[in-house]
N, C-alpha and C positions, 0 to 999 in steps of 0.2 A: 518386424523391422527393429533394428538396433537404434536406440535413442541417439540423437546428435549432441551428445553431452559436451559442454564447454565450446559450443559453436553458436554462431549467428546464422540462422537459416533465412534466406531471402525467398519469400513465397507467400501464398495465401495461407493464413493460419488455419482456416477451417479444413482445407485439403491436406495441409501438412500434418496436423495432429490426428487426423483420421487413421493414419498409418501406424500410430504408436500403440504399444501394449497397454492393456488395462492396468490400472493401479501402479503406474510407473513414476509419478511425479509427487514430490513431498510438499511443495508449496508453490503457489502462483501469486505473483505481485504484478498487477498490470493496471493500465488506465485506457479504456477503449476510446475511440474517436467519436464521442457522444454528441448528438444533436448538431453535427456539422459546425461546431463553434470555431474550428480552425480549418485551414486549407492543408490537407494532407496529400499534396501532389495529385489531386483529382480522385483519390481512392475514397470510397464510401463504406458505411457500415449500417445496414438496415436491420429492421426487426427480425426478419427471417434469418438473416446471417447470425444475429445474436442468439436466437433460440437454438440453431444448429450447433453453434460453438459452445453454448452453455451445456448442452447434453454431452458433447465430447469431453468437456472439462470434467464433468461428473464421472465419466468413464475412466479417464486417464489418471485422475488424482487418487492417491492412496487413501484407504480408510484411515481417518484421523488427520488427513491433510487439510490445509487451509488455503483459501483464496482470499487475497485482499484486493477488492475491486474498487478502484478510485474513480468516482464518477460525479458529474453534476448535471445541471439542467440549463437549457437556454430559455429565454423569455421571448415569446412570440405574441405580438398584438396585446401586450400587457399581461400575459398569462404564462406562468412557468409550465414547461412541457410535462414534468413528472416522470421523465425517462428513467431517472435513477430509481425511483420506487417501483416502477414497472419491472425493471430488471431484477431488483432484489426479490420481489415477490415471485417472479418466474423461477429464480434459482431455488426458492423454497418449494415451489410446485414440483420441481423435478427431483427433489430429495435432499437438497442441501439444508443444513441448519444455518439460520442467520445468527451466528454466534455473538456478534456485536455490531452495532451501528456507530462508527467512530466519525469524528469530524476532523478534517484537514483545514485548519484555519490559515488563510494566506495573509501574511503581513505585507501590505502593499500600499501604494499611494491612493488616496480617495479620489473619486470622480464625481461629477455632478449628474444626478439622476432625479427622477420623481419618486424615488423609493430609497429605502436604506441600502447602504453599500453592500454589495454581494461579497462576502469575505470568506466563504468556505465551500468545500466540496465534501461529499460523503466518502467514507472509507468503509465499505461493507466487508466485514470479516465473516466469510462463509466457510463452513466446515462439513466434511463428510463424516458423519457421526461426531463425537466429541474430539476436539484437537488433542493429538498425542503430545504435542510440544507447546509449552508455554513458559518462556523465560521472561518473566515480567520485569519491567524497568521500575526500579524503586527510588523512593526519595525519603529522606529522613524527616520524621514528623517534627514540626515546630509548634510547641505549645506556648501560648501567650500568658497563661496563668499557671500557677503552681497548685494543682488540685490532684488528689489521689483518686477521686471518683468524679466522673463527668457524665452528664446527661447527653444521650445521642439518639434522636429519633423518637418514635412512639410505638408502644405496643398496640395490638389490635383493639384493646379495650380503651385506648386513649391515654393510658398512663405513660410516664416517661420511662424510656429504657435507660439503665444505668450500667456503667462498666468502669473497671479500673483503668487508669491512665498509665501507660508505660512510656516514659519520656525517651527511652532508648530505642523504641520500636520503629522500624521502617514500614512504609506503606506503599502500595502499588499506586502509580500515578493514574490520573483520570484518562478518559477516552477522547478528549479534545486536545489535539496536538497542533501547536502553532509553529510556523516556519516562515522565515523571510523568503520572498520569491523575487524573480526578476534577475536581470543581468548582474553577475557577480555573486549571487546568493545561492541559486539552485545547484550549480555545478562548479567544480574546481577547475574544469577545463573548458575553454571558450568554444570549442567545436560543438559541444552539446547544445548551445543556444542557436545553432542552425536549424534545430527542430522547433516547430511553433508552440509546442505544449509539453514542457518537461516538468517533472516534479522533483523536489529537492533530493539531493543525495542523502541528506540526513533522514528524510522520511523513509527511504529504502533501508538505510542502516537500522533504524528503529524497528521496522516491521520484520525484516529478515532475521534480526537478532532475536526477536520475540517468538516467531512462529516456526523457526527451523533450527537445526543443529549443524555442526560441522560435517561437511561432506554430503549433506542433503542436496537434492536436485531442486533448484529454484527456476521456475519458468516465467517468462514474460511473453505473451502471445501477440502483444502490440509493442514490440521492444523499442521502436523509435530510435532515439539517440543512444539507447543501451544503458541507461542508468541502473536498472534492476540488475542486469548482468554484470556490470562493472562492480557494483557494491557486493554482489554475491561472491565474485572472485576475490575481492578484498577481504571478505569475511571467512574465506576458506570453505565456501560452498561450491558445488558444481552448478552450472547454469546452462540454460538454453534460451536463446532469444529468437523470436520469429517476427519478421516484418515484411510487408509486401513491397516496400520502396527500396530499390537498390541504393539510392542515395543515402537513406537513413541507415541501411545495413553497413555501408562503408564507414559512416561516422561512428557507429557502435563498435565496429571492429577496431578502428583506430584508437578509440578510447580504451578498449580492452587491452590492446597491445601495449599501451602506455602505462598500464597498472604496474606498480612496483610491489609485487607480493611480499617483498622482504620487509615492508613497513607495516606493522600491525595496526589495525583499526580498533580503537577501543569501542566495544559495543555499549559500554555503560561507563560514564566518567564520574568518579567520586560518588557513586550512589545516586547520581542525578541524571534525569533525562537530558540528553543534549538536544534541546528543542530547536536551536537555531544553527544553521550551517556555518554562520560566522563565529560561533561560540567555540573557541579552541581551548 
């Protein structure tokens, strides 16, 4: 079957991707409807569905391709479910590398609980063999002291490691990425907020820029309001979105139709990670 490139497919993702060729997708960025934390128009996602979908994803992604799986856990009777870890370990079991365990830190208003405020979700970066694409986001090192030699870490025998300091050197950013969330922050178009669980456009920009190149095919199997597909289009990638809800597919298509591809999106601004969607 020919891939539905640059389209939103309304249907069950498991049944849809079964028809696609082996090794046809460059990158996947998605967030499953985990632990029934939100109401997705009555649609559910159980463990059997997850396992079947995970196997299909391993089949359709190219060797060297990357999945970014954004997921969290609910708390039931005072105990977190651990769904995120179960899914990550199953991906490893069927052949994926767990290339990185990243953190999506949500900057939001605090609430009163009998525990510390839940501020993050996991972003599991899974690869089929080693990633073929890595365009790291860099930042300029800032040194507070003027030294030519600096201690950093320890050798296996306990002695200090030493190395020369280069004040002009850039460094790759860390794997905890913080974004403002909520109304007015996650998306630049209001229609996206008709979906109950969207992630920030800037998160999609940062991951798609990192793990794919121009004209690559980027897939979101739970496309919801279409953020992954919208950003992929803005960044000059091809895209495919799949969602079971006709209402959400309509929102996603409207957002895609509104994209002005003549306005370039800066994948990296002044050598710094654009961590916040409001940081222009």
